[in-house]
C-alpha positions in Angstrom: -16.6 -14.1 -6.7 -16.2 -13.9 -10.5 -12.8 -14.7 -12.2 -11.6 -13.8 -15.6 -8.3 -15.2 -16.9 -6.0 -13.5 -19.5 -2.9 -14.6 -21.3 -0.5 -12.1 -19.6 -0.1 -9.1 -17.3 -0.7 -6.5 -20.0 -4.0 -8.1 -20.9 -5.0 -8.1 -17.3 -4.2 -4.4 -17.0 -6.1 -3.5 -20.1 -9.2 -5.4 -19.0 -8.9 -3.8 -15.5 -8.8 -0.3 -17.1 -12.0 -1.0 -19.0 -13.6 -2.4 -15.8 -12.7 0.7 -13.8 -13.9 3.0 -16.5 -17.3 1.2 -16.7 -17.7 1.4 -12.9 -16.8 5.1 -13.0 -19.4 5.9 -15.7 -22.1 4.0 -13.7 -21.2 5.6 -10.4 -21.1 9.1 -11.8 -24.5 8.6 -13.5 -26.0 7.2 -10.3 -24.4 9.4 -7.6 -22.4 12.1 -9.4 -19.0 10.8 -8.2 -16.7 7.8 -8.3 -14.5 7.0 -5.4 -11.8 4.5 -6.4 -9.3 3.0 -3.8 -6.0 1.8 -5.3 -3.4 -0.5 -3.9 0.2 -0.7 -4.9 2.0 -3.1 -7.3 3.3 -3.1 -10.9 0.0 -4.3 -12.5 -2.1 -1.4 -11.2 0.3 1.1 -12.5 -0.2 -0.4 -16.0 -3.9 -0.3 -15.4 -3.9 3.4 -14.5 -1.9 4.3 -17.5 -4.3 2.4 -19.7 -7.2 4.1 -18.0 -6.3 7.3 -19.8 -7.4 5.7 -23.1 -10.8 4.9 -21.7 -14.0 7.0 -21.5 -13.9 8.2 -17.9 -15.9 11.1 -16.4 -12.8 12.5 -14.8 -14.6 15.5 -13.3 -16.4 13.1 -10.8 -13.4 10.9 -10.0 -11.7 10.7 -6.6 -8.7 8.4 -5.9 -7.9 7.2 -2.4 -5.2 4.9 -1.2 -5.8 1.4 0.1 -2.5 1.5 1.9 0.8 3.3 2.1 4.3 2.8 3.6 5.6 5.3 6.1 8.3 7.0 4.1 9.1 10.5 2.9 7.3 12.1 0.0 8.8 11.0 -3.4 10.3 7.9 -1.9 10.2 5.0 -4.4 8.7 2.8 -1.7 5.7 5.1 -1.6 2.6 3.9 -3.5 1.7 7.6 -4.0 4.9 8.2 -6.0 3.9 5.6 -8.6 0.2 6.5 -8.4 0.9 10.1 -9.4 3.4 9.1 -12.1 1.0 6.6 -13.6 -2.1 8.7 -13.6 -1.4 12.5 -13.6 0.9 12.4 -16.6 -1.6 10.5 -18.7 -5.1 11.5 -17.6 -6.9 14.9 -17.0 -7.3 14.4 -13.3 -6.6 17.2 -10.9 -3.8 16.6 -8.4 -6.1 17.3 -5.5 -8.4 14.4 -6.6 -5.7 12.0 -5.5 -6.1 11.8 -1.7 -2.8 10.9 -0.1 -2.5 9.0 3.1 -0.8 11.3 5.6 2.2 9.0 6.4 4.5 11.9 6.9 2.6 13.1 10.0 4.5 13.0 13.3 1.3 11.7 14.9 0.4 8.8 12.6 -2.6 7.7 14.7 -4.1 11.1 14.3 -3.3 11.1 10.6 -5.1 7.8 10.2 -8.2 9.2 11.9 -8.0 12.3 9.7 -7.7 10.2 6.6 -10.9 8.3 7.6 -12.6 11.6 8.0 -11.4 12.8 4.6 -12.8 9.6 3.0 -16.2 10.3 4.7 -16.2 13.8 3.2 -16.0 12.4 -0.3 -17.7 9.0 0.0 -20.6 9.9 2.3 -21.0 9.6 6.1 -21.0 5.8 5.8 -17.9 6.0 3.7 -18.9 3.5 1.0 -16.2 3.3 -1.6 -17.4 2.6 -5.2 -14.6 0.3 -6.2 -11.6 -1.0 -4.3 -8.6 -2.5 -6.2 -6.7 -5.1 -4.2 -3.7 -7.2 -4.8 -2.7 -10.6 -3.3 0.6 -11.3 -1.6 2.4 -14.6 -1.6 1.8 -14.8 2.1 -2.0 -14.2 1.6 -1.9 -10.5 2.6 -3.9 -7.8 0.9 -3.8 -4.0 1.4 -1.4 -3.9 4.4 -3.5 -6.5 6.2 -0.7 -8.9 6.9 -0.5 -12.2 8.7 -0.4 -12.0 12.5 -0.5 -8.2 12.6 -2.9 -6.7 15.2 -4.4 -4.5 12.5 -6.4 -7.6 11.3 -8.5 -7.3 14.4 -9.3 -3.6 14.1 -13.1 -3.2 14.0 -13.7 0.3 15.2 -11.8 2.3 12.6 -11.7 2.5 8.8 -8.0 3.4 8.7 -5.3 2.0 10.9 -1.6 1.5 11.4 0.4 -1.7 11.1 3.5 -2.9 12.7 6.7 -3.2 10.7 6.3 -5.3 7.6 9.1 -5.8 5.1 11.0 -3.0 6.8 8.3 -0.4 6.9 5.3 0.6 9.1 2.2 1.1 7.0 -1.2 2.8 7.0 -4.0 0.8 5.7 -7.7 0.6 5.1 -9.3 -2.0 7.4 -11.8 -4.7 6.8 -14.5 -2.5 8.1 -14.4 -0.1 5.1 -13.2 -2.7 2.6 -16.2 -4.8 3.2 -18.6 -1.9 2.8 -17.4 -1.3 -0.8 -19.8 -1.6 -3.7 -17.3 -3.6 -5.7 -13.9 -5.2 -5.2 -11.5 -5.7 -8.1 -8.6 -8.2 -7.5 -5.6 -8.1 -9.8 -3.6 -11.3 -9.4 -0.6 -12.0 -11.7 2.3 -14.4 -11.6 2.9 -18.0 -10.8 4.0 -17.1 -7.2 0.3 -16.1 -6.5 -1.3 -19.4 -7.7 -1.6 -21.1 -4.4 -3.0 -18.1 -2.6 -5.4 -17.5 -5.4 -6.9 -20.9 -4.9 -7.3 -20.1 -1.2 -8.8 -16.7 -2.0 -11.4 -18.3 -4.3 -12.2 -20.8 -1.6 -12.9 -18.0 0.9 -10.1 -19.3 3.2 -10.4 -17.0 6.2 -7.0 -18.1 7.6 -5.3 -15.8 5.2 -5.9 -12.1 5.4 -7.2 -11.8 1.9 -9.8 -14.5 2.5 -11.6 -12.2 5.0 -12.5 -9.6 2.4 -16.2 -9.8 1.3 -16.3 -11.9 -1.9 -20.0 -11.6 -3.1 -19.3 -8.3 -5.0 -15.7 -9.2 -6.1 -14.2 -9.8 -9.5 -10.7 -11.3 -10.0 -8.7 -10.6 -13.1 -5.8 -13.0 -13.3 -3.1 -14.0 -15.8 -2.7 -17.7 -16.8 0.4 -18.0 -14.7 -1.6 -17.3 -11.5 -4.3 -19.9 -12.3 -3.9 -23.5 -11.3 -7.6 -24.5 -11.2 -9.7 -25.5 -14.2 -13.1 -24.0 -14.8 -12.1 -20.4 -15.0 -13.1 -18.3 -18.0 -10.2 -17.4 -20.3 -10.3 -14.4 -22.5 
């Protein structure tokens, strides 16, 4: 796991945009497409806005969701709401290239299975995502893989449902598909994340984030989130 440390959240977002753009160019050159999975949070929305200023082969880009709250369309709790606002107004990406988790379905389990199939249709039969953006919660969760939830033990599906967490049920990518990704990009900002970042770097499997494959991972953090020495500061 590589880590780069920046002075503030804005610097993290700008570096993340450049990182994503470079991965997009490489993926499109190699395979003709770039499949990016995006989590929620304030910093990724800044990243996606900044991405519009980068050289990106938009015609080959697909965006999928790492996780989503079960809530109506347009609800401010929905990651999709902010994803569309952050990207579609700023970049020449067709709306149908943002693949929304079907959390409005009556049968959520069937919706999760259908979303896994949709990912396979764009990312290949093995569903290998080119780049997955992840955040880190103060409780060690990532995606909607939260402590003590049965979803942590799902090994036979790429997309699954959680129990209620912070007032909402959620749909999430599972470890099975996250750990097949070509690259993982962690964005970790704020002093409240410092303790969990240490545990993430140590590969602490007792927190959900620590069970994500680390050999192909890069962490972009701000100074507030870093409490260990030896990290490279830009």
